[in-house]
FIDRENLUM-643463 format. One record per residue (C-alpha): x, y, z; residue in one letter. Coordinates in nm, 2 decimals, decimal comma. Each point is the difference from the previous one (the first is absolute). Layout:
// FIDRENLUM-643463
c1	c2	c3	res
X	Y	Z	a
...
This chain:
// FIDRENLUM-643463
c1	c2	c3	res
-0,89	-6,17	3,59	m
-0,09	-0,37	0,01	l
-0,36	-0,08	0,10	q
0,12	-0,18	0,31	a
0,20	0,30	0,11	d
-0,30	0,22	-0,04	r
-0,21	-0,23	0,22	r
0,28	0,01	0,26	d
0,01	0,38	-0,02	f
-0,37	0,03	0,05	l
0,02	-0,22	0,31	k
0,29	0,21	0,14	l
-0,19	0,32	-0,07	a
-0,31	-0,13	0,18	g
-0,20	0,02	-0,31	m
-0,07	-0,36	-0,07	a
-0,22	-0,25	0,18	g
-0,05	-0,37	-0,09	v
0,17	-0,13	-0,31	t
-0,17	-0,28	-0,20	f
0,16	-0,18	-0,29	t
-0,17	-0,25	-0,23	a
0,04	-0,15	-0,35	g
-0,14	0,25	-0,24	l
0,01	-0,17	-0,34	f
0,00	-0,38	0,06	p
0,11	-0,10	-0,35	s
0,37	-0,05	-0,05	r
-0,06	0,07	-0,37	h
-0,15	0,35	0,04	a
0,04	0,23	-0,30	s
0,35	0,15	-0,01	a
-0,12	0,35	-0,10	q
0,03	0,14	0,36	a
0,17	0,34	0,03	g
0,15	-0,06	0,34	g
-0,12	0,00	0,36	d
-0,20	0,30	0,12	f
-0,23	0,09	0,29	h
-0,32	0,19	0,04	f
-0,22	0,11	0,29	v
-0,36	-0,11	0,06	q
-0,23	0,23	0,19	f
-0,35	-0,14	0,08	s
-0,32	0,11	0,17	d
0,10	0,36	0,08	t
-0,37	0,08	0,07	h
0,04	0,37	-0,01	w
-0,30	0,16	0,18	g
-0,02	-0,27	0,26	y
-0,06	0,13	0,36	k
-0,03	-0,23	0,29	g
0,16	-0,15	0,31	p
0,19	-0,27	-0,20	a
0,24	0,28	-0,11	n
-0,03	0,34	0,16	p
0,29	0,11	-0,22	d
-0,17	-0,11	-0,33	a
0,03	0,36	-0,14	e
0,38	-0,01	0,00	h
0,08	-0,38	-0,04	t
0,03	0,02	-0,38	l
0,24	0,30	0,03	e
0,22	-0,19	0,24	k
0,01	-0,31	-0,22	a
0,10	0,22	-0,30	i
0,28	0,15	0,21	a
0,12	-0,35	0,08	t
0,01	-0,10	-0,37	v
0,16	0,33	-0,09	n
0,28	-0,08	0,25	a
0,08	-0,34	-0,16	l
0,37	-0,02	-0,08	p
-0,09	-0,14	-0,35	q
-0,32	0,14	-0,15	q
-0,24	-0,25	-0,15	p
-0,04	-0,03	-0,37	d
-0,37	0,07	0,04	f
-0,28	0,01	0,26	i
-0,34	-0,17	-0,01	v
-0,31	0,07	0,21	f
-0,22	-0,31	0,01	t
-0,33	0,16	0,07	g
-0,21	0,17	0,27	d
0,19	0,33	-0,04	l
-0,30	0,17	0,16	t
-0,26	-0,10	0,26	h
-0,35	-0,05	-0,13	t
-0,25	0,28	0,00	t
-0,35	0,02	-0,15	e
0,05	0,37	-0,09	d
0,14	0,02	-0,35	p
0,14	0,35	0,06	k
0,18	-0,12	0,32	e
0,12	-0,31	-0,19	r
0,17	0,22	-0,26	r
0,14	0,23	0,26	a
0,17	-0,29	0,18	r
0,14	-0,13	-0,33	m
0,14	0,34	-0,09	k
0,16	0,04	0,35	h
0,15	-0,34	0,01	v
0,15	0,05	-0,35	r
0,16	0,33	0,12	e
0,15	-0,18	0,30	i
0,14	-0,28	-0,22	i
0,16	0,27	-0,22	g
0,25	0,03	0,28	g
0,17	-0,33	-0,10	l
0,34	0,04	-0,15	k
-0,08	-0,28	-0,25	v
-0,21	0,12	-0,28	r
-0,09	-0,33	-0,16	d
-0,31	-0,08	0,21	i
-0,27	-0,26	-0,09	r
-0,35	0,01	0,15	f
-0,28	-0,25	0,03	m
-0,34	0,06	0,17	p
-0,15	-0,18	0,30	g
-0,36	-0,04	0,07	e
0,00	0,31	0,23	h
0,12	0,20	-0,31	d
-0,22	-0,15	-0,27	a
-0,29	-0,23	0,11	a
-0,26	0,27	0,05	l
0,04	0,17	-0,34	d
0,16	-0,29	-0,20	k
0,33	0,19	0,00	g
-0,12	0,32	-0,16	e
0,17	0,24	0,25	a
0,31	-0,22	0,02	y
0,06	0,02	-0,37	r
-0,03	0,38	0,01	e
0,30	0,02	0,23	f
0,21	-0,32	-0,06	f
-0,09	-0,13	-0,34	g
-0,07	-0,35	-0,12	d
-0,11	-0,26	0,26	t
0,18	-0,29	-0,18	h
0,30	0,01	-0,23	y
0,34	-0,16	-0,07	t
0,36	0,12	0,00	f
0,34	-0,16	-0,04	d
0,31	0,06	0,21	h
0,34	-0,16	-0,04	k
-0,13	-0,32	-0,16	g
-0,30	-0,04	0,23	v
-0,36	0,04	-0,12	h
-0,23	0,17	0,25	f
-0,38	-0,03	-0,01	i
-0,22	0,22	0,21	a
-0,35	-0,15	0,04	l
-0,32	0,18	0,13	d
-0,21	-0,22	0,22	n
-0,17	0,29	0,19	v
-0,18	0,23	-0,25	s
-0,27	-0,27	-0,04	d
-0,19	0,02	0,33	p
-0,04	-0,38	-0,02	g
0,38	-0,04	0,05	a
0,04	-0,13	-0,36	k
0,26	0,04	-0,27	l
-0,27	-0,05	-0,25	g
-0,01	-0,17	-0,34	d
0,14	0,30	-0,19	e
0,30	0,03	0,22	q
0,06	-0,37	0,00	l
0,00	0,00	-0,38	a
0,24	0,29	0,01	w
0,23	-0,20	0,24	l
-0,02	-0,31	-0,23	a
0,09	0,21	-0,31	a
0,30	0,16	0,19	d
0,13	-0,34	0,12	l
-0,01	-0,15	-0,35	k
0,27	0,25	-0,10	q
0,24	-0,16	0,25	h
0,20	-0,32	0,02	k
-0,08	-0,26	0,26	s
0,34	0,07	0,18	d
-0,03	0,38	-0,01	d
0,02	0,17	0,35	r
-0,34	0,14	0,09	i
-0,10	0,20	0,31	v
-0,37	0,06	0,07	v
-0,11	0,28	0,22	m
-0,36	0,03	0,14	t
-0,18	0,13	0,30	h
-0,22	-0,29	0,12	r
0,15	-0,35	0,01	p
-0,07	-0,20	-0,31	l
-0,06	-0,32	0,20	f
-0,25	-0,07	0,28	d
0,19	0,10	0,31	l
-0,31	0,07	0,21	r
-0,31	0,08	-0,22	p
-0,22	0,09	0,30	s
0,24	0,29	0,07	w
0,00	0,11	-0,36	d
0,35	-0,14	-0,04	w
-0,05	-0,15	-0,34	t
-0,08	0,08	-0,37	t
-0,32	-0,15	-0,12	a
0,15	-0,11	-0,33	d
0,37	0,00	0,11	g
0,03	-0,37	-0,07	a
-0,05	0,07	-0,37	k
0,29	0,24	0,01	a
0,22	-0,26	0,18	i
-0,10	-0,25	-0,27	d
0,12	0,23	-0,27	l
0,33	0,05	0,18	l
0,06	-0,36	0,08	m
0,17	-0,09	-0,34	p
0,27	0,26	0,08	y
0,28	-0,14	0,21	q
0,13	0,32	0,16	n
-0,28	0,19	0,16	v
-0,03	0,18	0,33	v
-0,29	0,21	0,13	v
0,02	0,30	0,24	f
-0,32	0,14	0,16	y
-0,14	0,20	0,29	g
-0,35	0,02	0,15	h
0,05	-0,23	0,30	i
0,22	0,25	0,20	h
0,26	-0,26	0,10	q
0,28	-0,22	-0,14	e
-0,11	-0,33	-0,15	n
0,17	-0,25	-0,23	h
-0,20	-0,26	-0,20	h
0,05	-0,23	-0,29	m
-0,24	-0,10	-0,27	t
0,19	-0,27	-0,18	g
0,34	0,15	-0,09	h
-0,14	0,36	0,02	i
0,10	0,19	0,32	a
-0,23	0,27	0,14	h
0,14	0,25	0,25	h
-0,22	0,25	0,19	a
0,14	0,33	0,13	a
-0,07	0,18	0,33	k
-0,22	0,31	0,02	s
0,14	0,34	0,08	l
-0,29	0,10	0,22	v
-0,15	-0,28	0,20	f
0,06	-0,38	0,02	p
-0,27	-0,26	-0,01	q
-0,07	-0,31	0,20	a
0,16	-0,33	-0,12	t
-0,24	-0,26	-0,14	p
-0,04	-0,32	0,20	g
-0,26	-0,24	0,14	p
-0,08	0,24	0,28	n
0,07	0,33	-0,18	a
-0,22	0,29	0,09	p
-0,20	0,19	-0,26	p
0,23	0,20	-0,23	r
0,08	0,33	0,16	r
0,31	0,20	0,11	p
0,14	-0,11	0,33	p
-0,07	0,23	0,30	p
0,24	0,26	0,12	p
0,26	0,07	0,12	p
0,15	0,10	-0,33	y
0,36	-0,04	0,11	d
-0,06	-0,37	0,07	a
-0,11	-0,06	-0,36	s
0,24	0,23	-0,18	q
0,24	-0,29	-0,06	k
-0,27	-0,14	-0,23	n
0,00	0,31	-0,23	l
0,25	0,10	-0,27	g
0,11	-0,03	-0,36	t
0,19	-0,27	-0,18	r
0,33	0,03	-0,19	d
0,01	-0,29	-0,26	i
0,32	-0,12	-0,15	e
-0,04	-0,18	-0,34	m
0,25	-0,24	-0,12	g
0,02	-0,38	-0,01	k
-0,18	0,01	0,34	t
-0,23	0,26	0,15	v
0,10	0,17	0,32	t
-0,24	0,21	0,20	f
0,15	0,26	0,24	v
-0,28	0,14	0,22	e
0,03	0,37	0,07	l
-0,18	0,10	0,32	p
-0,17	0,34	0,01	v
0,23	0,26	0,15	a
-0,12	0,14	0,34	k
0,18	0,33	-0,04	a
């Protein structure tokens, strides 16, 4: 099935929301090692354990989103969770119980190739100790059909830093690649200063961007801000995903303090969901709303 046909099918089936298309790899001379177009699904900010008026159905939202993805006419090549799998708790025992339970729920996905990254709710209070017990490394790389993926951890350090050690690791990894290789970076917080006063930044993210700048074909996917956002740093595109559990206010000159918008939940549900990402010469996002049934 052609990718365009799949998008049309999703719309007809009532499974797709807004579609956004942008240039993925700006260089016309990108490395020709690609293994063909593919798509993957991004979950972000599932916040398992959250209870509050912003989402009275928080206990079942992840299960509904999994059902939506399992019903896709063409299953994704893999699935990535870009952080905040669980809602923060100061109780180490409860933290582990939430991680165990969310991992069991995620086990209901048909796709078995699943990649995880921590958010600050998962990792900031214990520097990622509990997270690693259940989900493994907090930063790593993998390759898929000619695209090099880099998962960065900007949350285990409570100062919202990548840290010198991880930056050195990133630099060493990038040195193994040509300037026109296709690279996708995945992280939780934005690497750039979107709104530092709301913790929408990475303290040393500019250093990571500087390391990435010599590479012509880079795109960044992240979460944390609970809303869709598209931003450019030079030729590098940064795309934020929606949350599954509650949206956040939009930054602006008169923006309120960062907090979930008030109920009713039904009015804000359109701002929740997952993202189906098609990878080819362009990137196309098909937003998948949370199923109500």
